[in-house]
C-alpha positions as CSV (number, residue, x, y, z in Angstrom):
1,M,-6.4,55.6,5.1
2,P,-6.3,55.0,1.3
3,R,-9.4,52.8,1.5
4,N,-11.4,55.5,3.5
5,S,-10.4,58.2,1.0
6,T,-11.5,55.9,-1.9
7,R,-14.8,55.3,-0.2
8,N,-15.3,59.1,0.4
9,S,-14.6,59.9,-3.2
10,R,-17.0,57.2,-4.4
11,G,-19.7,58.5,-2.0
12,E,-19.3,62.0,-3.3
13,G,-19.4,60.8,-6.9
14,R,-22.7,58.9,-6.2
15,L,-24.2,62.0,-4.5
16,D,-23.3,64.1,-7.5
17,T,-24.8,61.5,-9.8
18,G,-28.0,61.4,-7.7
19,L,-28.3,65.2,-7.8
20,V,-27.9,65.2,-11.5
21,L,-30.6,62.5,-11.9
22,V,-33.0,64.5,-9.6
23,C,-32.4,67.6,-11.6
24,V,-33.1,65.8,-14.9
25,I,-36.3,64.3,-13.5
26,L,-37.4,67.7,-12.2
27,A,-36.7,69.2,-15.6
28,I,-38.7,66.5,-17.4
29,L,-41.6,67.0,-15.0
30,A,-41.5,70.8,-15.6
31,L,-41.6,70.3,-19.3
32,V,-44.5,67.8,-19.3
33,S,-46.5,69.5,-16.6
34,P,-49.2,72.1,-17.4
35,R,-48.2,75.8,-17.8
36,R,-50.3,76.9,-14.8
37,S,-48.6,74.3,-12.6
38,R,-45.2,75.4,-13.7
39,E,-46.0,79.1,-12.9
40,Q,-47.3,78.2,-9.5
41,V,-44.2,76.2,-8.7
42,A,-42.0,79.0,-10.0
43,A,-43.9,81.6,-7.9
44,T,-43.5,79.4,-4.8
45,L,-39.8,79.1,-5.3
46,R,-39.3,82.8,-5.9
47,A,-41.3,83.6,-2.7
48,T,-39.3,81.1,-0.6
49,V,-35.9,79.7,-1.6
50,L,-35.0,82.3,-4.2
51,S,-36.4,85.4,-2.4
52,P,-33.0,86.7,-1.2
53,L,-31.5,86.4,-4.7
54,V,-34.5,88.1,-6.3
55,N,-34.2,91.0,-3.8
56,L,-30.5,91.3,-4.4
57,E,-31.0,91.4,-8.2
58,A,-33.7,94.2,-7.7
59,Q,-31.3,96.2,-5.6
60,S,-28.5,95.8,-8.1
61,A,-30.7,97.0,-10.9
62,T,-31.8,100.1,-8.9
63,V,-28.2,100.9,-8.0
64,R,-27.1,100.5,-11.6
65,A,-29.9,102.8,-12.8
66,A,-29.0,105.4,-10.2
67,V,-25.3,105.3,-11.2
68,M,-26.1,105.6,-14.9
69,S,-28.5,108.5,-14.4
70,R,-25.9,110.3,-12.1
71,G,-23.3,109.8,-14.8
72,A,-25.6,111.3,-17.4
73,V,-26.3,114.3,-15.1
74,L,-22.5,114.9,-14.5
75,Q,-21.8,114.6,-18.2
76,A,-24.5,117.2,-19.0
77,R,-23.2,119.6,-16.3
78,G,-19.7,119.2,-17.6
79,A,-20.7,119.9,-21.1
80,L,-22.6,123.0,-19.9
81,V,-19.6,124.3,-18.0
82,V,-17.3,123.8,-20.9
83,D,-19.7,125.6,-23.2
84,T,-20.0,128.5,-20.7
85,F,-16.3,128.9,-20.3
86,S,-15.8,128.7,-24.1
87,L,-18.5,131.4,-24.7
88,R,-17.0,133.6,-22.0
89,T,-13.5,133.2,-23.4
90,V,-14.7,134.0,-26.9
91,R,-16.6,137.0,-25.6
92,D,-13.6,138.3,-23.7
93,E,-11.3,137.8,-26.7
94,N,-13.7,139.6,-29.0
95,A,-13.9,142.5,-26.6
96,T,-10.1,142.7,-26.4
97,L,-9.8,142.5,-30.2
98,R,-12.4,145.2,-30.7
99,G,-10.6,147.5,-28.2
100,L,-7.3,146.8,-29.9
101,L,-8.8,147.7,-33.4
102,G,-10.1,150.9,-32.0
103,L,-6.7,151.8,-30.5
104,S,-5.0,151.0,-33.8
105,A,-7.5,153.2,-35.7
106,R,-6.7,156.1,-33.3
107,L,-3.0,155.6,-33.6
108,Q,-3.2,155.2,-37.4
109,D,0.5,154.3,-37.7
110,G,3.7,153.9,-35.8
111,F,3.0,150.7,-34.0
112,V,3.5,146.9,-34.4
113,P,0.8,144.4,-33.4
114,A,2.0,141.3,-31.5
115,E,0.7,138.3,-29.6
116,L,2.0,136.5,-26.5
117,L,4.1,133.4,-26.8
118,P,4.1,130.7,-24.0
119,Q,6.6,131.3,-21.3
120,R,9.6,128.9,-21.1
121,T,11.5,130.4,-18.2
122,G,8.5,130.6,-15.8
123,D,9.1,134.3,-15.1
124,E,5.6,135.7,-14.5
125,F,6.8,139.3,-14.7
126,T,8.0,139.1,-18.4
127,M,6.4,138.1,-21.6
128,T,7.6,137.0,-25.0
129,L,6.1,138.6,-28.1
130,T,5.7,137.5,-31.7
131,A,7.4,140.6,-33.1
132,G,11.1,141.4,-33.5
133,S,13.6,143.6,-35.2
134,N,12.4,142.5,-38.6
135,V,9.2,144.6,-38.2
136,G,10.8,147.5,-36.5
137,V,10.6,146.6,-32.8
138,E,13.4,148.2,-30.7
139,A,14.5,148.0,-27.1
140,F,12.7,150.3,-24.6
141,A,9.6,150.6,-26.8
142,P,6.3,150.9,-24.9
143,V,3.9,148.0,-25.0
144,V,0.2,149.0,-24.7
145,T,-3.3,147.7,-25.0
146,A,-6.6,149.5,-25.4
147,D,-6.8,149.9,-21.6
148,G,-3.4,151.4,-21.1
149,L,0.3,150.6,-20.4
150,V,1.6,147.0,-20.2
151,G,5.3,147.6,-20.0
152,M,8.3,148.0,-22.3
153,I,10.5,146.0,-24.6
154,A,13.7,144.7,-22.9
155,T,15.4,142.5,-25.5
156,V,14.9,142.1,-29.2
157,D,15.6,139.2,-31.5
158,R,14.9,139.0,-35.2
159,N,11.5,137.4,-34.9
160,T,10.6,137.7,-31.3
161,S,11.1,140.1,-28.4
162,S,10.9,140.1,-24.6
163,A,9.0,142.7,-22.6
164,L,9.0,143.7,-19.0
165,T,5.5,144.1,-17.6
166,W,4.5,146.7,-15.0
167,A,4.8,144.0,-12.3
168,H,8.5,143.5,-12.9
169,P,10.7,144.9,-10.0
170,D,12.7,147.0,-12.5
171,F,9.7,148.7,-14.0
172,R,9.5,152.5,-13.5
173,V,7.4,155.2,-15.3
174,S,7.1,158.9,-14.6
175,A,3.4,159.6,-14.1
176,M,0.9,162.3,-13.2
177,S,-2.7,162.8,-12.5
178,V,-4.9,163.7,-15.5
179,D,-5.4,167.3,-14.1
180,Q,-1.6,167.6,-13.9
181,T,-1.7,168.6,-10.2
182,A,0.5,165.7,-9.0
183,F,3.6,164.1,-10.4
184,G,5.5,161.0,-9.2
185,I,7.2,157.8,-10.1
186,V,5.1,154.6,-10.5
187,Q,6.7,151.3,-9.6
188,P,5.5,147.8,-8.6
189,H,4.1,147.4,-5.1
190,L,6.5,144.8,-3.7
191,A,4.2,143.2,-1.1
192,D,3.0,139.7,-0.4
193,G,-0.1,138.0,-1.6
194,A,-2.6,139.7,-3.9
195,E,-1.2,143.1,-3.2
196,R,1.9,142.1,-5.2
197,W,-0.1,142.8,-8.3
198,L,-0.6,146.5,-7.4
199,L,1.4,149.6,-8.2
200,E,2.5,152.5,-6.0
201,M,3.1,156.1,-7.0
202,R,6.1,157.6,-5.0
203,G,7.5,161.0,-4.7
204,V,4.2,162.9,-4.9
205,P,4.6,166.4,-3.4
206,F,3.1,166.6,0.0
207,R,0.8,169.5,-1.0
208,A,-0.7,167.4,-3.8
209,K,-3.5,165.2,-2.5
210,L,-5.1,162.7,-4.7
211,D,-8.6,161.3,-4.2
212,T,-9.6,157.7,-4.6
213,G,-10.5,156.9,-8.2
214,T,-8.1,159.5,-9.7
215,L,-6.7,158.3,-13.0
216,I,-2.9,158.3,-13.3
217,V,-1.3,158.6,-16.8
218,S,2.3,158.7,-18.0
219,S,3.8,162.2,-17.8
220,G,6.0,162.0,-20.9
221,L,9.2,162.9,-18.8
222,G,12.0,160.8,-20.2
223,A,12.4,159.2,-23.6
224,T,10.5,155.9,-23.1
225,Y,6.8,156.6,-22.5
226,P,4.9,159.4,-24.2
227,R,2.4,161.5,-22.2
228,G,-1.1,160.4,-21.8
229,I,-1.0,156.5,-21.5
230,P,-3.2,155.3,-18.6
231,V,-1.2,153.6,-15.9
232,G,-3.4,153.0,-12.9
233,V,-6.2,154.3,-10.6
234,V,-5.7,155.6,-7.1
235,L,-6.9,153.3,-4.4
236,G,-5.6,155.3,-1.4
237,E,-2.6,156.7,0.4
238,I,-0.1,154.5,2.1
239,T,2.2,155.4,5.0
240,T,5.9,155.4,4.3
241,P,9.0,156.8,6.2
242,E,9.1,159.7,3.7
243,K,7.5,162.6,5.5
244,W,8.2,165.2,2.8
245,A,6.2,163.3,0.0
246,R,3.2,161.2,-0.4
247,T,2.9,157.6,-1.7
248,Y,-0.3,156.3,-3.2
249,L,-1.4,152.7,-4.0
250,L,-2.7,152.2,-7.5
251,R,-4.8,149.6,-9.3
252,P,-3.3,148.9,-12.7
253,V,-5.6,149.6,-15.6
254,V,-4.3,146.5,-17.4
255,L,-4.8,143.4,-15.3
256,P,-2.6,140.4,-15.8
257,E,-5.4,138.1,-16.9
258,A,-6.5,140.7,-19.5
259,I,-3.2,140.9,-21.3
260,G,-3.6,139.3,-24.7
261,P,-2.7,140.9,-28.1
262,V,-0.7,144.1,-27.6
263,L,0.7,146.9,-29.7
264,V,4.4,148.0,-29.6
265,L,4.9,151.7,-30.2
266,K,7.8,152.6,-32.5
267,P,10.2,155.4,-31.7
268,A,8.7,157.7,-34.3
269,R,5.3,157.3,-32.7
270,V,6.7,157.9,-29.2
271,Q,8.3,161.2,-30.4
272,L,5.1,162.2,-32.1
273,G,3.1,161.5,-28.9
274,V,-0.3,159.8,-28.3
275,N,-2.4,162.9,-27.6
276,G,-6.1,162.0,-28.0
277,V,-5.5,158.2,-28.3
278,W,-6.9,157.4,-24.8
279,T,-9.2,160.4,-24.8
280,S,-12.3,158.3,-23.8
281,V,-10.6,157.1,-20.6
282,V,-9.4,160.6,-19.7
283,A,-12.7,162.1,-20.6
284,A,-14.5,159.6,-18.3
285,D,-12.3,160.6,-15.4
286,S,-12.8,164.3,-16.2
287,A,-16.5,163.8,-16.4
288,A,-16.6,162.1,-13.0
289,R,-14.7,165.0,-11.5
290,A,-17.0,167.5,-13.1
291,V,-20.0,165.7,-11.7
292,A,-18.4,165.7,-8.3
293,A,-17.6,169.4,-8.6
294,A,-21.1,170.2,-9.7
295,G,-22.6,168.2,-6.8
296,D,-20.4,170.2,-4.4
297,S,-21.4,173.5,-5.9
298,I,-25.1,172.6,-5.8
299,A,-24.7,171.6,-2.1
300,R,-23.0,174.9,-1.3
301,K,-25.7,176.9,-3.2
302,T,-28.5,175.0,-1.3
303,A,-26.8,175.8,2.0
304,F,-26.5,179.5,1.2
305,D,-30.2,179.6,0.1
306,E,-31.2,178.0,3.4
307,L,-29.2,180.5,5.4
308,A,-30.7,183.4,3.4
309,A,-34.2,182.1,4.1
310,R,-33.5,181.8,7.8
311,R,-32.1,185.3,7.9
312,A,-35.2,186.7,6.1
313,V,-37.5,185.0,8.7
314,L,-35.4,186.4,11.6
315,D,-35.5,189.9,10.1
316,S,-39.3,189.8,9.7
317,L,-39.7,188.6,13.3
318,R,-37.5,191.4,14.6
319,A,-39.4,194.0,12.5
320,D,-42.7,192.7,13.9
321,S,-41.5,192.9,17.5
322,L,-40.2,196.4,17.1
323,A,-43.4,197.5,15.5
324,K,-45.5,196.1,18.3
325,A,-43.2,197.8,20.8
326,D,-43.6,201.2,19.1
327,T,-47.4,200.8,19.1
328,I,-47.6,199.9,22.8
329,G,-45.1,202.7,23.8
330,G,-47.0,205.3,21.8
331,G,-50.3,204.4,23.3
332,L,-49.0,204.8,26.8
333,G,-47.1,208.0,26.0
334,Q,-43.8,206.4,26.8
335,R,-40.8,205.7,24.8
336,P,-40.3,202.0,24.3
337,D,-37.4,200.4,26.1
338,T,-35.3,199.3,23.2
339,T,-32.6,198.0,25.5
340,R,-34.9,195.2,26.7
341,R,-37.2,194.7,23.7
342,Q,-34.6,194.9,21.1
343,G,-34.8,191.9,18.7
344,P,-31.9,189.7,17.6
345,P,-29.0,191.5,16.0
346,P,-28.9,191.4,12.2
347,L,-26.9,188.6,10.6
348,A,-23.7,189.3,8.8
349,P,-24.0,189.4,5.0
350,L,-23.3,186.0,3.4
351,R,-20.1,185.5,1.5
352,R,-20.3,183.3,-1.5
């Protein structure tokens, strides 16, 4: 056995040596042969022995180019998305700041500006503000934005404060419609899913019916919220066990994702009131109601005019038929039979 293994190793060594010598001889021949001959040999080798390797290299190059181009496209799209979101964020922030500046200009004084701090407790119904007792913030102070009511201050530290938003289960505000025809208590709509972020107005007198789109504002009853702060917009009536009062579902005017910088009203400003501060919102709702009322009055007037025209036509037809009957009866020397040829009875006068 050892002799056979020795012979095998010697044979393999000779084979390797022979292959090396053959390669050296071929290399020398390739160097000394004419250029045209070398190119012909290389082309023959590429078309026969090396053909699979050449095809594999070509496919690898194509795949690499496709991957590189796809990566470039994805990078360009990602950069475009980032720029779009950045521009949208900046635009929304600018709009919020402009609205807050307009609100502060209408309030003039009696408020404290504050920004939101990151939440540590994970409670999505409260928020921490960068304003505390050192700048005059007190508990139960209203928190507002340019759109309307956000909530109220719950606890106050020296440099920060915690506020309950309108989505907190303990939130309550006495509210009314802008035309002061319906009063009730607004509280969170404790439902599942997306409806959890809605409000409901309870205790509305049964005789007071609110239309969809009616603006609801704070009524000023109580010592927390002054009158006139927008709270929500009526979405519709919901059924409850209470048969002596109505309950309406509201869409809050301040959406959770729109809460950014806020203003905290001081007690002196609450006592003074906020009349005229959110006039544009109330005026828009009043204008919409006026347009609807004008449309109803125009429709009624058109209906009355149409009825009057029809009555005039019927009266003229009746007069013509009576005149013809008189002419025929007079020519025959007989009195016309008014019981048979009598026209339609006159219409009752219209009541507007």
